[in-house]
N, C-alpha and C positions, 0 to 999 in steps of 0.2 A: 202461625197456628198450624198444628198438625191436621191431617185429614182424619176426621172421626166418621166412621161409616159402619154400615151393616151389610151382610150378605143379602143382596136384594133390597127392595124398598117397600116391603109390605108394612102397613101401619096398623097395629092392633087397636081394637076399640078402646082399650084402657087408656091410650094416650092420644086418641084421635082429636081430642079437643085442643091439643097443642099445635095442630097443623091447620092450614087453611081448609075451609069446608069444600071449596070448589077446585076443580082441576083434576088431572090424572093423578094416580098414586105417586108417580115419579115427580111430577111438578110440585106436588104438595110436599113430598119428602125433601126436595131440593131447596125449599125455602128455609129449612131448619139445619140440614147437614150440607157439608161441602164435598162429600164424596160418597160413592157407593161401589160395592164389589159386585160385578155381574158374575155370579157363581153358576148360573144356569147354562152358560156356554160350555161347561164341562159335559153336559148331558145332551144338548141339542144344538142344531145349527140355525143361526139367524142370518137373514139376508142383509146385505149392506144397508138397504133402505131402512131396516129396523133400527140399526145403530144411528143412522142419520136422524131418524125421528126422535130417538132418545136424546141425542145431543141438542136437538132444537128446542127442548122444553126445560133446559136447566140453565142456570146463570153462567156467565163467561168464566168464572173462577171455579166452577164445579168440575170434578174429575171422576172418571170411571176407572177402576181397576178391573181387569178382565181375566178370568181363569181360562187356561188352555184346555182344549177339548181332550176328552179321555182317549180319543184315537191316537193322540200324540203321546200322552204320558202313560196310559195304562195298556193300550192295545199294541202300539208300536214300541212302547217302553223306551222311548227316545232314540230308536234306531231308524235311520233313513227318513228323517222327519221333514226334510227340506220342502218338498211339494205341499205337504199338509200344513206346515207352518205358514208358508207363503199364502196359501189359499185363505187360511184363518185370518192372517194379517190384512189381506185385501178386504175382507168383510169388516173387521173391527176398525179399520182406518176410516170408516164412515163416521166415527166419533169425532174426527178432526182433532182440533187442539184440546178437546175434552178427554182424550185418551190419556190415561195415566199408566200405572204399572201393569205388566203382564205377570200373572201368577202361575207358577208351574208347581203343582202339587203332585208328588209321586206316590205310587202305591207302596205299602209297607214292605212288600217283597222285593222291591227294586234296590239292589245293592249298588254301591258306587263302583263303576268301571271306568277308569280314566280314559281309555281310548274311545268308548262309546259316548261318554259325557262330553269329551272334547269335541267330537264331531257334531254332536247335537247343538252345543252352545255356539260353535262356529257358524252353523247354519242359521241359528237365531240371530246372531250378531251381524251376519251378512245382510239381513233383511230389516232389522229393527235396532236402532241405536238407543232407544229409550230405556226406562227402568224395567228390569226383569228381576223378579224375586222367586225364590225356590223354597218349597216346604217338603223336604224328603222325610220319610218316616221309617227308614232303615238305619240302624245305628252305625252301619259302615260309612255313612257320610260324615260322622264325627271324627275325621282324620285330617292330619296336616296336608296330605295329598289332595283330598277333596277340596279343602279350603284354598289351596293354591290354585286349582283350576277355576274355582269360583272367582277369585281375585283377578285372574288373568282375563276373564271375560266380563268382569264387572257385574256378576250376578250376586244379588244381595240375599243373605240368609233371612228366613222368616223366624221370628220368635213366636212360637206357637204355645198355646196352653190348652190341653196338656202338651208337654214338650217331649216328643219321642227322640229327638236328636240333640238339639241345642237348647239348654236352659238359659235362664236370665243371666247366670254367672258367666256364660260363654261370650257375652257381648260386652266388650270393653268400651264401645261407643254406642250411642243411642241406636237401637235397631231401626232400619228403614221401614219395616213392615211387621206388624204384630197381628196375629190372628187368634182370637179368643173364642174357643169352641164350647166352653162351659166345663166346669169341674165341680163335682165328680162325674156327673152324667153329661157326656158330650152332647151338644146341640140343645140341651134342655136346661141345665143348671144356670141359676142366676148368680151374678157376681155382686157382692156387697160393696158398699161405698169405699171401705178401706182397701179392698182388692183393686177396685177401679182406680183409686188414687195412686196406688203403687205402680200400676202399669202406666198411668198417665205421666208420672214423674220420669219415666224412661224415654218419653217421646221428645223429639226435637222438631223444629220447624220443618215442614215438608214430610215428616214421618207419617205413616199410615197406621191406624188402629182399627181393625175390622172385627166387629162382634158377629160371630157365626152361631150363637146360641139362639137360633131363630125358631126352632120347633115349638118352643113354649111361649114365644112372643117376647122373651126377655131381652133380645138383642137391642131393640129400639129403646127400651127403658134404660138399659145399661149405657147405651151410646149417649142418650140425653144426659145422664148423670155425669159422664166423662166430659161432655161438652160444657156443662155448667161449671164443673170443677176447674177446667182450663181457661174459662172465659176471663 
C-alpha cells in the first residue's frame, strides 16, 4: 500500500465524523492514514522532544515525511549546508523509526549548478542514508546532467502538480513521491475522482502521495478518496 497523506494533519469539520472523536488531531488522523508530511518544518524550528511526542501517538507502521527548513533551501540555497542539515537531522531523528522521506523543495529561482548541488547532496548523504526527494521549480533541473547527479546520490524526483519541471511523462517508473498542490488554483483547488484515480494508478507499494491543497480543506477529502480507491 502506498503512503496516502496530507501536508499536516488538520481535520476539517466536513469529514470529522470519519475520525475518532477523542484524542489529539494527529492521533485521530493516524487511525485513518498511514503517513503525514510535516510541512511546517520549512517555516519553524521544533525541538527534538516535539518530534518524539508526535512519534509516540501514531501506530508502528505510520511514517512522517519532513520538509527541509527554508534556511537550507531558500536562504543558503544549498550552499554550505552541512551544519544546518546536521542540526535539523538531530531534531527530526526524534521521530525514530517513524521517520520517512526528507523533502527538499527549492525556490523557483534556484537553477541547477552541478558543483553546488553535488556538495549539498554529499553533505546530506554523509549524514542521512534514508529516502530524500527533491522538488525543484526551475526548468534548468530538467536536464541529463541534473538527473545524473540525482541518480549518483539516490535523490528521488518529486512528481508535482502543477509540474514546473518534470511532468508525468518524464517518469518511466512509478514516482516515489507525488505532491498534489491543487490545479488550477494552487493550495485550494479540489481534485475530482477521475484525477485522483489517474494519480493513484501511478503509485507503487511504498510510494508517497501527499495532498497539499490544504487551504480549502480539500486535501483530507481528496486523500480519503484516494485511500478508498486503492483499498
